[in-house]
C-alpha positions in Angstrom: -47.1 -72.0 -2.5 -49.5 -71.2 0.3 -51.0 -68.0 1.5 -49.5 -68.3 5.0 -46.0 -67.0 4.2 -47.5 -63.9 2.7 -49.5 -63.0 5.8 -48.6 -59.7 7.4 -50.2 -58.6 10.7 -49.7 -55.7 13.0 -48.5 -52.1 12.3 -46.6 -50.9 9.3 -43.5 -50.4 11.6 -43.1 -50.5 15.3 -40.6 -49.3 17.9 -38.1 -52.0 16.8 -38.5 -51.2 13.1 -36.3 -48.4 11.7 -38.0 -45.3 10.2 -38.3 -45.0 6.4 -34.9 -44.3 4.9 -35.1 -44.9 1.2 -37.0 -43.6 -1.8 -39.4 -46.5 -1.8 -40.3 -45.6 1.8 -40.8 -42.0 0.9 -43.1 -43.1 -1.9 -44.8 -45.6 0.4 -44.6 -48.2 -2.3 -46.9 -51.1 -1.4 -47.1 -54.7 -2.6 -50.0 -57.1 -2.7 -50.3 -60.6 -4.2 -53.5 -62.2 -5.6 -54.0 -65.8 -6.3 -55.5 -67.1 -9.5 -59.0 -66.5 -8.2 -58.2 -62.8 -7.4 -58.1 -63.3 -3.6 -55.5 -61.3 -1.6 -52.8 -63.6 -0.2 -50.1 -61.0 0.6 -50.6 -57.5 2.1 -47.8 -55.2 3.2 -48.0 -52.5 5.9 -47.5 -49.9 3.1 -50.6 -51.3 1.4 -52.6 -50.6 4.5 -51.4 -47.0 4.4 -52.3 -46.7 0.7 -55.7 -48.5 0.7 -56.8 -48.0 4.3 -57.4 -51.7 5.0 -55.5 -53.7 7.6 -54.0 -57.1 6.8 -56.8 -58.7 8.7 -59.4 -56.9 6.6 -57.7 -57.5 3.3 -56.2 -61.0 3.3 -58.5 -63.6 1.7 -60.8 -61.0 0.2 -61.5 -60.6 -3.5 -59.4 -57.5 -4.4 -61.8 -56.4 -7.1 -64.7 -56.3 -4.7 -62.6 -54.6 -1.9 -61.3 -51.5 -3.7 -62.3 -51.5 -7.4 -65.1 -49.3 -8.5 -67.9 -51.3 -10.1 -67.6 -49.3 -13.4 -63.9 -50.4 -13.6 -64.4 -54.0 -12.6 -64.7 -55.5 -16.0 -61.5 -53.8 -17.3 -59.5 -54.8 -14.2 -60.6 -58.4 -14.5 -59.5 -58.5 -18.1 -56.1 -57.1 -17.3 -55.7 -59.5 -14.4 -56.6 -62.5 -16.6 -54.2 -61.3 -19.3 -51.3 -61.0 -16.9 -51.9 -64.5 -15.5 -52.4 -66.2 -18.9 -49.7 -64.5 -20.9 -47.1 -63.5 -18.2 -46.8 -60.0 -19.7 -46.5 -57.3 -17.2 -48.8 -54.3 -17.2 -48.2 -50.8 -15.9 -50.6 -47.9 -15.6 -52.8 -45.8 -13.5 -56.4 -46.3 -12.5 -58.6 -45.1 -9.6 -59.2 -47.3 -6.6 -61.7 -47.0 -3.8 -60.2 -46.2 -0.4 -61.6 -47.7 2.8 -62.8 -44.2 3.7 -65.0 -44.2 0.5 -62.9 -41.7 -1.4 -61.5 -42.4 -4.9 -57.8 -42.2 -5.4 -55.6 -42.5 -8.5 -52.9 -45.2 -8.1 -49.9 -46.1 -10.1 -49.7 -49.9 -10.6 -47.1 -52.3 -11.8 -48.6 -55.8 -12.3 -46.7 -59.0 -13.1 -47.2 -62.8 -12.9 -45.5 -64.9 -10.2 -45.2 -68.7 -10.2 -44.3 -71.0 -7.3 -42.4 -74.3 -7.3 -45.7 -76.2 -7.6 -46.7 -74.4 -10.8 -49.3 -72.2 -9.2 -49.6 -68.7 -10.6 -50.1 -65.4 -8.7 -50.4 -61.8 -9.6 -48.0 -59.3 -8.0 -49.2 -55.7 -7.8 -46.9 -52.9 -6.8 -48.8 -49.7 -6.1 -48.0 -46.1 -5.2 -49.9 -42.9 -4.9 -50.0 -41.5 -8.4 -49.9 -37.8 -7.3 -47.0 -38.4 -5.0 -45.1 -40.4 -7.6 -45.7 -37.7 -10.2 -44.4 -35.0 -7.8 -41.3 -37.0 -7.1 -40.7 -37.6 -10.8 -41.1 -33.9 -11.4 -38.7 -33.0 -8.6 -36.1 -35.5 -9.8 -36.4 -34.1 -13.4 -36.1 -30.6 -12.1 -33.1 -31.5 -9.9 -31.4 -33.2 -12.8 -32.0 -30.3 -15.1 -30.9 -27.8 -12.5 -27.7 -29.7 -11.7 -26.8 -30.3 -15.3 -27.6 -26.8 -16.6 -26.8 -24.7 -13.6 -24.0 -22.2 -13.9 -23.1 -23.0 -10.3 -20.6 -25.8 -9.8 -22.2 -28.6 -7.9 -20.7 -31.8 -6.4 -21.9 -34.7 -4.2 -19.3 -36.2 -1.9 -19.4 -39.3 0.3 -18.6 -39.1 4.0 -14.9 -39.6 3.2 -15.0 -36.5 1.0 -14.6 -38.4 -2.3 -16.6 -37.3 -5.3 -19.7 -39.1 -6.2 -21.1 -36.7 -8.8 -20.2 -33.4 -10.4 -22.1 -31.2 -12.8 -20.7 -29.7 -16.1 -20.3 -26.3 -14.5 -17.8 -27.7 -12.0 -16.0 -29.3 -14.9 -15.6 -25.9 -16.4 -14.5 -24.2 -13.2 -11.7 -26.6 -12.2 -10.9 -27.8 -15.7 -11.2 -31.5 -14.8 -13.7 -33.9 -16.6 -16.5 -35.2 -14.5 -15.4 -38.8 -14.8 -12.0 -37.9 -13.4 -13.6 -36.5 -10.3 -15.4 -39.6 -9.3 -13.7 -41.5 -6.5 -11.0 -38.8 -6.0 -10.6 -36.7 -2.8 -11.6 -33.1 -2.6 -8.0 -32.0 -2.1 -6.9 -33.7 -5.3 -9.0 -31.4 -7.5 -9.7 -28.2 -5.6 -7.1 -25.6 -6.9 -6.9 -23.7 -3.6 -3.9 -23.1 -1.3 -6.0 -23.5 1.8 -7.7 -26.8 0.8 -6.8 -28.4 4.2 -8.8 -25.7 6.0 -11.7 -26.2 3.6 -11.6 -30.0 4.3 -11.6 -29.4 8.0 -14.6 -27.1 7.7 -16.4 -29.6 5.6 -15.9 -32.3 8.1 -17.4 -30.0 10.7 -20.4 -29.6 8.5 -20.7 -33.4 8.3 -20.5 -33.7 12.1 -22.8 -30.8 13.1 -25.2 -30.6 10.1 -24.8 -26.8 10.1 -24.3 -25.5 6.6 -21.2 -23.5 5.7 -22.2 -20.7 3.4 -20.5 -18.3 1.0 -16.9 -19.0 1.9 -14.6 -16.8 -0.2 -11.5 -18.4 -1.7 -8.9 -17.4 -4.2 -6.6 -19.6 -6.3 -5.3 -20.5 -9.8 -7.2 -23.3 -11.6 -5.3 -25.8 -13.8 -7.4 -24.5 -16.8 -6.0 -21.0 -16.3 -2.8 -21.1 -14.2 -1.7 -17.6 -15.3 -4.6 -15.7 -13.7 -6.1 -15.6 -10.2 -9.7 -16.7 -9.9 -12.1 -16.4 -7.0 -15.0 -18.7 -5.8 -17.7 -18.7 -3.3 -18.1 -22.1 -1.7 -21.0 -23.5 0.3 -21.3 -26.9 1.9 -24.4 -28.8 3.1 -24.8 -32.2 4.8 -27.0 -34.7 3.0 -29.3 -37.1 4.9 -31.9 -39.6 4.0 -35.4 -39.3 5.5 -34.3 -41.4 8.4 -31.4 -39.1 9.3 -28.6 -41.3 8.0 -25.7 -39.2 6.7 -25.2 -39.8 3.1 -22.3 -37.3 2.5 -22.2 -33.6 1.6 -23.1 -31.4 -1.3 -20.8 -28.6 -2.4 -21.7 -25.6 -4.5 -19.0 -23.5 -6.2 -19.9 -20.1 -7.6 -17.3 -18.4 -9.8 -17.0 -14.8 -8.6 -13.8 -14.0 -10.4 -15.3 -11.0 -12.2 -16.6 -9.6 -8.9 -13.2 -10.3 -7.3 -11.3 -8.6 -10.1 -13.7 -5.6 -10.1 -13.2 -5.3 -6.3 -9.4 -5.7 -6.7 -9.4 -3.1 -9.4 -11.4 -0.7 -7.2 -9.0 -1.4 -4.3 -6.1 -0.7 -6.6 -7.7 2.5 -7.7 -8.2 3.5 -4.1 -4.6 2.7 -3.2 -3.4 4.6 -6.2 -5.3 7.7 -5.2 -4.1 7.3 -1.6 -0.5 7.0 -2.8 -0.9 10.1 -5.0 -2.5 12.0 -2.0 0.4 10.8 0.2 2.9 11.9 -2.4 1.5 15.4 -2.4 2.3 15.8 1.3 5.6 13.7 1.4 7.4 14.6 -1.8 8.9 18.1 -2.1 8.9 19.0 1.6 12.1 20.9 1.2 14.0 22.8 -1.4 16.7 20.2 -1.5 17.2 18.1 -4.6 18.6 15.0 -2.8 15.9 15.1 -0.1 13.2 15.3 -2.8 14.6 12.4 -4.7 14.7 10.3 -1.5 11.1 11.2 -0.8 10.1 10.0 -4.3 12.0 6.7 -3.9 10.4 6.1 -0.5 6.9 6.8 -1.7 7.4 4.3 -4.6 8.5 1.4 -2.3 6.8 -1.0 -1.7 3.5 0.1 -3.0 4.7 0.4 -6.6 8.0 -1.4 -6.8 10.4 -3.5 -4.8 13.4 -1.4 -5.8 13.3 2.3 -6.8 16.1 4.6 -7.9 16.1 8.3 -8.9 18.7 9.3 -11.4 19.1 12.9 -12.6 21.0 14.1 -15.7 24.2 15.8 -14.5 23.6 18.6 -16.9 20.2 19.3 -15.5 21.5 19.2 -12.0 24.0 21.8 -12.9 21.2 24.0 -14.4 23.0 23.8 -17.8 20.7 24.2 -20.8 20.1 20.6 -22.0 20.9 19.8 -25.5 18.5 18.3 -28.0 17.9 14.6 -27.2 20.0 12.3 -29.4 21.1 8.7 -29.3 24.3 9.1 -27.5 25.3 8.4 -24.0 24.1 10.3 -21.0 25.8 11.2 -17.7 23.5 10.5 -14.7 24.0 11.3 -11.1 22.3 8.9 -8.7 20.3 10.8 -6.0 18.3 8.1 -4.3 18.0 4.4 -3.9 15.4 2.4 -1.9 14.4 -1.2 -1.6 11.5 -2.8 0.2 13.8 -5.5 1.8 17.5 -6.4 1.8 18.4 -7.5 -1.7 21.5 -7.9 -3.9 19.7 -5.6 -6.4 20.9 -2.6 -4.3 24.5 -3.5 -5.0 23.7 -3.6 -8.7 22.5 0.1 -8.6 24.6 3.2 -8.6 25.0 4.5 -5.0 23.5 7.9 -4.3 26.0 10.7 -5.2 27.8 8.6 -7.9 28.1 9.6 -11.5 27.5 7.0 -14.2 27.6 7.2 -17.9 24.9 5.1 -19.7 25.1 4.4 -23.5 22.2 5.3 -25.8 21.0 1.7 -26.0 20.3 1.5 -22.2 16.6 1.7 -21.2 17.1 4.6 -18.8 18.9 6.6 -21.5 16.1 5.8 -24.0 13.6 7.0 -21.4 15.2 10.4 -21.1 15.9 10.7 -24.8 12.3 10.1 -25.8 10.7 11.6 -22.7 8.4 8.6 -22.5 8.0 5.6 -20.1 9.9 2.4 -20.9 8.2 -0.8 -19.6 9.4 -4.4 -19.9 6.5 -6.4 -18.5 8.5 -9.7 -18.4 12.3 -9.2 -18.2 14.3 -11.8 -20.0 18.0 -12.5 -20.1 18.2 -10.4 -23.2 16.7 -7.4 -21.4 19.1 -7.4 -18.4 22.1 -5.9 -20.2 20.0 -3.0 -21.2 18.9 -2.4 -17.6 22.2 -2.9 -15.7 25.3 -0.7 -15.7 27.6 -3.6 -16.5 27.7 -7.4 -16.7 28.4 -7.8 -13.0 25.4 -5.7 -12.1 23.3 -7.6 -14.6 24.3 -10.9 -12.9 23.2 -9.4 -9.5 19.9 -8.3 -10.9 19.2 -11.7 -12.3 20.1 -13.3 -8.9 17.8 -10.8 -7.2 14.9 -12.0 -9.4 14.1 -8.9 -11.3 11.2 -9.9 -13.5 9.6 -6.6 -14.5 11.0 -3.2 -15.2 9.7 0.3 -15.6 11.4 3.7 -16.1 9.5 7.0 -16.3 11.0 10.4 -17.1 11.2 13.2 -14.6 9.8 16.1 -16.7 9.3 19.7 -15.4 8.2 22.6 -17.6 8.9 20.6 -20.7 12.5 19.7 -19.7 13.6 16.1 -19.0 15.6 16.1 -15.7 16.2 12.4 -15.3 14.3 9.2 -14.6 12.5 7.2 -11.9 13.8 3.6 -12.2 11.5 0.8 -10.8 12.0 -2.9 -10.5 9.9 -5.8 -9.2 11.4 -8.9 -7.6 9.2 -10.4 -4.9 6.0 -8.8 -6.2 4.8 -11.5 -8.6 2.7 -9.1 -10.8 4.3 -7.5 -13.8 4.0 -3.8 -14.3 1.0 -2.8 -16.3 -0.4 0.4 -17.9 -2.1 1.4 -14.6 1.4 1.3 -13.0 2.8 3.4 -15.8 0.1 6.1 -15.2 0.7 6.0 -11.4 4.5 6.2 -11.7 4.3 9.0 -14.2 2.0 11.0 -11.9 4.5 10.5 -9.0 7.4 11.3 -11.2 5.7 14.4 -12.5 5.0 15.8 -9.0 8.5 15.1 -7.9 10.1 16.5 -11.0 8.5 19.9 -10.4 9.9 19.8 -6.8 13.3 18.8 -8.0 13.3 21.5 -10.6 12.4 24.1 -8.0 15.0 22.8 -5.7 17.8 22.7 -8.3 17.1 26.4 -9.3 16.9 27.4 -5.7 20.2 25.7 -4.9 21.8 27.3 -7.9 20.6 30.8 -6.9 21.5 30.1 -3.2 25.0 28.8 -4.1 25.5 31.9 -6.2 24.5 34.2 -3.4 26.5 32.2 -0.8 29.6 32.4 -3.0 29.1 36.1 -3.4 28.6 36.6 0.3 31.6 34.5 1.3 33.7 36.4 -1.2 32.8 39.6 0.5 33.6 38.4 4.0 37.1 39.3 5.3 40.2 37.2 5.4 41.5 39.1 8.4 45.2 38.9 9.1 46.2 36.3 11.7 47.3 38.9 14.3 45.9 42.2 15.6 47.6 44.2 18.2 46.2 43.4 21.6 43.4 41.1 20.4 42.9 37.4 19.7 40.0 36.9 17.2 37.7 34.1 15.9 34.7 34.3 13.6 32.0 32.2 12.0 29.6 32.7 9.2 26.7 30.2 8.9 24.1 30.6 6.1 20.5 29.6 6.6 20.0 25.9 6.1 16.2 25.9 5.5 14.2 27.2 2.5 15.2 30.8 3.0 17.8 32.3 0.7 21.2 33.6 1.8 20.9 36.9 3.7 23.0 39.9 4.2 24.8 39.2 7.5 28.4 40.2 7.7 31.3 40.8 10.1 34.6 42.7 9.6 37.9 43.2 11.3 39.6 46.4 10.2 43.2 47.3 11.2 43.5 51.0 12.1 46.4 53.3 12.9 48.2 53.2 16.2 47.5 49.4 16.5 43.8 50.1 17.0 41.2 47.6 15.5 37.7 48.2 14.3 35.2 45.4 14.9 32.0 45.4 12.8 28.9 43.1 12.8 25.9 44.0 10.6 22.7 42.6 9.1 21.0 43.7 5.9 17.3 43.0 6.1 16.3 40.8 3.3 17.8 37.9 1.5 19.3 36.7 -1.8 21.9 38.2 -4.1 20.6 41.7 -3.7 21.0 41.6 0.1 24.5 40.2 -0.3 25.5 42.9 -2.8 24.1 45.6 -0.5 26.1 44.1 2.3 29.2 44.3 0.1 28.7 48.0 -0.6 28.2 48.8 3.1 31.3 46.8 4.1 33.4 48.7 1.6 32.0 52.1 2.9 32.7 51.0 6.5 36.3 50.3 5.7 36.6 53.7 4.0 35.2 55.6 6.9 37.1 53.5 9.4 40.4 54.7 7.8 39.4 58.3 8.6 39.7 57.4 12.3 36.3 58.8 13.0 34.3 58.3 16.2 32.1 55.1 15.9 28.9 57.1 16.1 30.2 59.3 13.2 30.9 56.3 11.2 27.4 55.0 11.6 26.1 58.5 10.7 27.8 58.3 7.4 26.6 54.7 6.8 23.1 55.9 7.6 23.2 58.4 4.8 24.5 55.8 2.3 21.8 53.4 3.3 19.1 56.0 2.9 20.1 56.1 -0.8 19.5 52.4 -1.2 15.9 51.4 -2.0 13.9 49.5 0.6 16.9 48.4 2.7 17.1 48.6 6.5 20.4 47.6 8.1 21.4 47.0 11.7 25.0 47.4 12.6 27.4 47.4 15.6 30.7 49.3 15.2 33.5 49.1 17.8 37.1 50.4 18.0 39.5 48.8 20.4 42.7 50.6 21.5 45.1 48.1 23.1 47.3 50.9 24.7 44.4 52.2 26.8 42.2 49.0 26.8 39.3 51.2 26.0 36.7 50.0 23.5 34.4 52.6 22.0 31.1 51.2 20.7 28.1 52.6 18.7 24.9 50.7 17.9 22.5 51.1 15.1 19.5 49.0 16.1 21.6 45.8 16.6 21.6 43.1 19.2 23.7 44.2 22.3 27.2 42.6 22.5 28.1 40.3 25.4 31.1 40.8 27.6 32.6 37.9 29.7 35.9 37.6 31.6 37.7 35.8 34.3 36.3 36.6 37.7 32.9 37.9 36.7 29.7 36.5 35.1 29.0 37.3 31.5 26.6 40.2 30.8 25.2 42.3 28.0 26.7 45.7 27.5 24.1 48.4 28.0 24.2 50.5 24.9 21.7 53.0 23.4 19.8 50.9 20.9 19.9 53.5 18.2 17.8 53.4 15.0 18.7 51.1 12.2 20.7 52.5 9.3 18.5 53.8 6.5 16.0 55.5 8.8 17.9 58.8 8.5 18.4 61.9 10.6 18.9 60.1 14.0 22.3 60.6 15.8 24.2 57.6 17.1 25.9 57.7 20.5 29.3 56.3 21.3 29.8 54.4 24.6 33.2 53.5 26.0 34.0 50.4 28.0 37.3 48.9 29.3 38.4 45.4 28.3 40.6 43.8 31.0 43.1 41.1 30.0 41.2 37.9 29.2 37.9 39.6 28.6 35.7 38.4 25.8 33.7 40.7 23.5 31.1 38.7 21.6 29.4 40.4 18.6 26.7 38.5 16.7 23.6 38.9 14.4 20.1 38.1 15.5 20.1 34.7 13.7 22.1 33.3 16.5 19.5 34.0 19.2 16.1 34.7 17.7 13.6 31.8 17.2 9.9 31.7 16.6 9.2 29.7 19.7 11.2 31.4 22.5 11.3 34.9 24.1 14.4 36.8 23.1 15.3 37.4 26.8 15.4 33.7 27.4 17.6 33.1 24.4 20.0 35.9 25.5 20.3 34.3 28.9 21.2 31.0 27.2 23.9 32.9 25.2 25.4 34.3 28.4 25.3 30.8 30.0 27.6 29.5 27.2 30.2 32.1 28.2 30.6 30.8 31.7 34.2 29.6 30.9 35.7 32.6 29.0 39.2 31.0 29.2 38.3 28.4 26.6 39.9 28.6 23.2 38.1 31.1 20.9 37.5 28.5 18.2 35.8 26.2 20.7 33.7 29.1 22.0 32.5 29.9 18.5 31.5 26.3 17.9 29.8 26.1 21.3 27.7 29.2 20.6 26.9 28.3 17.0 25.9 24.7 17.6 24.5 25.2 21.0 22.1 28.0 20.1 21.4 27.4 16.4 19.0 24.7 15.0 20.1 23.3 11.6 16.8 24.4 10.1 16.8 28.0 11.3 15.6 30.5 8.7 18.3 33.1 9.2 22.0 33.6 8.6 24.4 34.0 11.5 27.6 36.2 11.7 29.6 35.8 14.8 32.8 37.6 15.9 34.6 36.9 19.2 37.5 39.0 20.4 39.7 38.4 23.5 41.8 41.2 25.0 45.4 40.1 25.4 
């Protein structure tokens, strides 16, 4: 072995030499070889960086004299001799003298070399002690951080195959570390959008721009029943020379934060739903409409299918008996689904009556007055939900997997139940859903209770009022007649509007239209008393003004009632019609050959004012003429001037030869809105 092969001249690395790429380059590990006499026969460029001497300055020189401090010379010679004689390696740190005169602590590894001729040499590998110690500390720290970090960490090669994972990532995805190595990212990451993640990670490898805090949700194999959330970050890994080694991925389990945010969002949505229900449920005093509003508010935020069923006894306002274990008769009021589903065919159509045995869940709900929840519906539960076996089969086909029924309770009385089912929504009902459903049902129950009692009272008043209206004979001398009575359709109660046709002596006919101010049963009863009195005075063949005078005295004896009335008597022999008005709307007159107009009558004071005379006016009805008597509910609105409405009324009379029934319908449906807040009485007479 000669010294020539060990010679190294020139710079440590030049333009044609690649920059440092490995750990040894980072540490600037140098090598030098001494012959048996202690002369330097091999000197690397890194040795020049470490000791400060070039190869020309070092080769052939005694190493001990070149960079060993005199006080350490004896110890170094002894170690050098021991290595050459025994062949045992030596490792340790000792100070050396740099070319610039400073003293530096170096880490050495010394061992004996032997060539093919039997010559021995000493190989010394050296590195800066402080730098080596710092790297060792960094490596130890990294190792501890990786192994003990609560954050999942992984190293991947450029093909996105695992090289290393830490214990935290094992816990996160439930896969042992050794089962990760060599596998692709998509084979272990439990996320539905893993392809998107891989694409983003390849972009990181290409650009070097980190991808930070990417939020993803999935179900890990270790806990497939529950949703978890992770924050993912990706970084490109490079060596000191810029060569791409792969990527590092950090995975932070943010499931608790995700669940807390989800719960807060659910709470916000529940409050928003309750607030929406307060404005959307109970907008009218109609039982069916209120039930529909409840079903619509529950779908799809709370359930995929919702039904509202009310006990038939409660709907009829019959006193409910004490709850027992027997069957119950329900009337379906509303049914709503979030999407087309066979589950709708399994439910009772709105308006139908259905008897459910005591073992059915909806019956149990109304008997106990408590919610009934089946979180996970099984085949054994379906028969207790469905009305029969066929309906049960349809519910199973629809995918009903969770069920909830909450009672409709108002003022301590159970009125029925809100029936909820989930099919597409994968989450089962929970206690929060029970609280929300009960809140919605409670609000709707009060509205349904108010509506059912209102409808009961209104139906009673309407029945009374209709019973008081005349069934006039089919023929009156010289007149063809048609009439209508239309009660208010909105939230107002039935009023006191009426009409009457009274046959008199000598083929004369009295025509009456009146309106008792007020509403409800009291107004209807007052109207009945006045109608009876009108018939009695009409039989006396009094002048219309005199009849109103007598009615005025009767009305004065009634508490707090004001009545408007129009009284007319037609004599077919003379074609004269005598009319008196007590504060009522003027009648309209139309006929062939002339435009319709309002008769000019003294307005007169309403009945009940007292002490004011009523004037009688006479007009002549030509053959074919129409006399139209009506109450103010036909023409008065809150949005239009009364003169405009009266003009519209006259416009509908431009063809007086139409059949009377058609004219009544034309006036009623042309002038009146379905939600008008007043009754209408209409009487149309044609002179023959």
